[in-house]
C-alpha positions as CSV (number, residue, x, y, z in Angstrom):
1,M,88.0,-112.1,-15.4
2,P,86.8,-109.1,-15.4
3,Y,83.5,-107.8,-17.4
4,S,84.5,-106.8,-20.8
5,P,82.3,-106.5,-23.6
6,D,84.3,-106.9,-26.9
7,T,81.4,-106.7,-29.3
8,G,78.1,-104.1,-30.1
9,D,74.7,-105.0,-29.1
10,L,73.3,-104.6,-32.8
11,L,73.5,-107.9,-34.8
12,P,76.0,-109.4,-32.6
13,P,77.9,-112.6,-33.8
14,I,76.3,-116.2,-33.0
15,V,78.8,-118.3,-30.9
16,T,78.0,-122.0,-30.6
17,I,79.8,-124.0,-27.8
18,C,80.6,-127.6,-28.4
19,G,82.4,-130.3,-26.5
20,S,81.9,-133.3,-24.0
21,T,79.4,-133.0,-21.5
22,R,81.9,-134.1,-19.0
23,F,83.0,-130.7,-19.1
24,W,79.2,-129.0,-18.3
25,Q,80.4,-126.6,-15.7
26,H,83.5,-125.6,-18.0
27,M,80.7,-124.9,-20.8
28,A,78.4,-123.1,-18.5
29,E,81.6,-121.1,-17.6
30,A,82.5,-120.1,-21.3
31,A,78.8,-119.4,-22.0
32,L,78.9,-116.7,-19.0
33,Q,82.1,-115.4,-20.6
34,E,81.1,-115.3,-24.0
35,T,78.1,-113.4,-23.2
36,A,79.8,-110.8,-21.3
37,A,81.5,-110.2,-24.4
38,G,78.8,-109.6,-25.9
39,R,78.2,-112.7,-28.4
40,M,75.0,-114.4,-28.5
41,V,75.5,-117.8,-27.3
42,L,74.2,-121.2,-28.1
43,A,75.0,-124.2,-26.3
44,P,73.6,-128.0,-25.2
45,G,70.9,-127.6,-23.1
46,V,70.6,-131.3,-22.2
47,D,73.2,-133.3,-19.5
48,M,72.9,-136.5,-20.9
49,R,75.2,-137.4,-18.0
50,Q,72.8,-136.2,-15.5
51,Q,69.4,-138.3,-14.0
52,N,66.3,-137.0,-15.7
53,P,62.7,-138.3,-16.0
54,L,63.2,-138.1,-20.0
55,L,66.2,-140.3,-20.0
56,D,64.5,-143.2,-17.7
57,D,63.4,-145.6,-20.7
58,P,66.3,-146.4,-22.7
59,A,64.7,-146.6,-26.2
60,T,63.4,-142.7,-25.2
61,A,66.9,-141.5,-24.3
62,E,68.2,-142.9,-27.4
63,K,65.8,-141.0,-29.6
64,L,66.5,-137.9,-28.0
65,K,70.1,-138.0,-28.0
66,A,69.6,-138.4,-31.7
67,R,67.4,-135.7,-31.8
68,L,69.9,-133.4,-30.0
69,D,72.6,-134.3,-31.8
70,A,70.9,-133.1,-35.1
71,L,69.6,-130.2,-33.4
72,H,73.2,-129.4,-31.6
73,L,74.4,-129.4,-35.5
74,A,71.8,-126.8,-36.6
75,K,73.0,-124.6,-33.8
76,I,76.6,-124.8,-35.3
77,G,75.4,-124.2,-39.1
78,T,73.8,-120.9,-37.2
79,A,76.7,-120.0,-35.9
80,D,79.4,-117.3,-36.9
81,E,81.8,-119.2,-34.7
82,V,82.4,-122.4,-33.1
83,L,84.0,-122.9,-29.3
84,V,85.1,-125.7,-28.4
85,V,85.6,-126.5,-24.7
86,T,88.1,-128.9,-23.6
87,D,90.6,-129.8,-21.0
88,D,94.2,-129.0,-20.5
89,Q,94.7,-132.3,-21.9
90,L,92.8,-131.4,-25.3
91,Y,90.4,-134.2,-25.0
92,L,87.8,-134.4,-28.1
93,G,85.2,-137.2,-27.9
94,E,83.5,-138.2,-31.2
95,S,80.6,-136.5,-30.8
96,T,82.5,-133.6,-30.5
97,C,85.4,-134.3,-33.6
98,R,81.9,-134.9,-35.7
99,E,80.9,-131.4,-34.7
100,V,84.1,-129.7,-35.2
101,L,84.4,-131.4,-38.7
102,F,80.7,-130.2,-39.3
103,A,82.1,-126.7,-38.6
104,E,84.6,-127.0,-40.7
105,A,82.6,-128.4,-43.8
106,L,80.4,-125.2,-43.6
107,D,83.4,-122.8,-43.0
108,V,82.6,-121.9,-39.4
109,P,86.3,-120.7,-37.4
110,V,86.5,-123.1,-34.8
111,R,88.1,-121.5,-31.5
112,Y,89.3,-123.2,-28.3
113,W,88.1,-122.9,-24.6
114,V,90.8,-124.5,-22.3
115,A,89.5,-125.3,-18.5
116,G,91.6,-123.3,-16.1
117,R,92.8,-121.0,-18.9
118,G,89.6,-119.8,-21.0
119,R,89.6,-118.9,-24.7
120,I,92.8,-119.8,-26.4
121,G,93.7,-116.7,-28.5
122,E,91.5,-113.5,-29.4
123,S,88.3,-114.4,-31.5
124,T,88.5,-113.5,-35.0
125,L,84.9,-112.6,-35.7
126,G,84.2,-110.2,-38.4
127,P,80.6,-109.5,-39.7
128,T,77.9,-112.0,-38.4
129,R,76.0,-113.8,-40.6
130,A,73.0,-112.2,-39.6
131,E,74.8,-108.9,-40.9
132,A,75.3,-110.4,-44.0
133,Q,72.2,-111.6,-44.9
134,W,70.6,-108.8,-43.6
135,Q,72.8,-106.2,-46.0
136,T,71.5,-109.1,-49.2
137,T,68.1,-108.5,-48.0
138,F,68.2,-105.1,-48.0
139,G,70.0,-105.4,-51.7
140,Q,67.5,-106.6,-53.0
141,L,65.3,-104.6,-51.5
142,S,66.9,-101.7,-52.4
143,T,66.7,-103.0,-56.8
144,V,62.8,-102.7,-56.9
145,A,62.8,-99.2,-55.0
146,P,61.7,-97.7,-58.6
147,T,58.9,-99.5,-58.5
148,G,57.9,-98.7,-54.7
149,A,59.5,-96.2,-52.9
150,D,62.8,-94.2,-53.5
151,R,65.9,-95.8,-52.5
152,T,67.3,-92.6,-50.9
153,D,64.2,-93.1,-48.6
154,L,64.7,-96.9,-48.1
155,L,68.2,-96.1,-47.2
156,A,67.1,-93.7,-44.8
157,L,64.6,-95.9,-42.9
158,A,67.0,-98.7,-42.9
159,A,69.5,-96.1,-41.2
160,A,67.2,-95.1,-39.1
161,D,66.2,-98.2,-37.6
162,L,69.9,-99.2,-37.1
163,A,70.4,-96.6,-35.2
164,V,67.4,-96.8,-32.9
165,A,68.4,-100.7,-32.5
166,E,71.8,-98.7,-31.1
167,H,71.1,-96.0,-29.4
168,G,66.9,-96.6,-28.6
169,F,64.6,-93.9,-29.3
170,T,67.1,-90.8,-28.4
171,A,68.8,-91.5,-31.8
172,T,70.0,-88.4,-33.6
173,L,70.7,-87.4,-36.9
174,A,73.9,-88.1,-36.5
175,D,73.8,-91.3,-35.3
176,L,71.8,-92.5,-38.4
177,Q,74.4,-91.2,-40.2
178,H,76.9,-93.2,-38.8
179,A,74.9,-96.2,-38.7
180,A,74.0,-95.4,-42.8
181,R,78.2,-94.4,-43.7
182,N,79.7,-97.5,-41.2
183,R,76.8,-100.4,-41.9
184,L,75.1,-99.4,-45.3
185,G,78.2,-97.9,-47.0
186,V,76.3,-94.7,-47.6
187,G,76.6,-91.7,-46.1
188,A,76.1,-88.3,-48.7
189,D,73.6,-90.5,-50.5
190,L,71.5,-89.3,-47.6
191,P,70.0,-85.9,-47.9
192,A,70.2,-84.5,-43.9
193,D,66.3,-82.9,-44.2
194,R,65.2,-87.0,-45.3
195,A,67.5,-88.5,-42.9
196,Q,66.2,-86.5,-40.4
197,A,62.4,-87.2,-41.4
198,A,63.1,-90.8,-41.7
199,L,64.4,-91.0,-38.1
200,A,61.4,-88.8,-36.8
201,T,59.6,-92.1,-38.1
202,R,61.0,-94.0,-36.0
203,T,61.3,-91.9,-32.4
204,E,58.4,-89.3,-32.8
205,G,55.7,-91.5,-34.4
206,T,55.8,-89.9,-38.0
207,P,53.8,-92.1,-40.1
208,T,56.1,-93.7,-42.1
209,T,53.4,-93.8,-45.0
210,A,53.5,-89.8,-44.6
211,F,57.1,-89.8,-45.2
212,L,57.3,-92.3,-48.2
213,L,54.4,-90.3,-49.9
214,R,55.7,-87.0,-49.2
215,E,56.8,-84.6,-51.8
216,K,60.3,-84.1,-52.8
């Protein structure tokens, strides 16, 4: 499969890979393809079927397995999507079934990767949880703007951060305005002069305090 990124680099979606460790190599292949598609991948980090000094003592191994199981549930809770790796017989072990049920309980979409075939169907990933959380946080920040910085200035700075995150320090005013319109849901609300001044705090080293305190 050729390299074909299908998501942006800004706040990319998180995909947690699940499946039996008997499919360890297939999970590695799924992780490679998902990463190449522009997604952040969380996957099992320890193959309990392979010899490891951590597993020599049965009691220690049992405690480690319990910790790894809990850790993987936490990875599922963080995910925007769960990708279950299986074979052409659609084998799902007890642990994997539990993980699928956990994901469904959290309303995390579950998709499948079949060995030899790859991802079944297209990803239906929408706005990421990280982006939604960021929007909520920004909304909370903007509600207190009357007691601090002007809300327009906060929007301009946030849009500048997003533009630089996506385009680097060569980000332009057009990039900022695009981020404001498509990421923050604003556009005309940002005066061009204030937007340009906000961008300068990120690309030219202009002090943010000077930008915020400058008379408008």
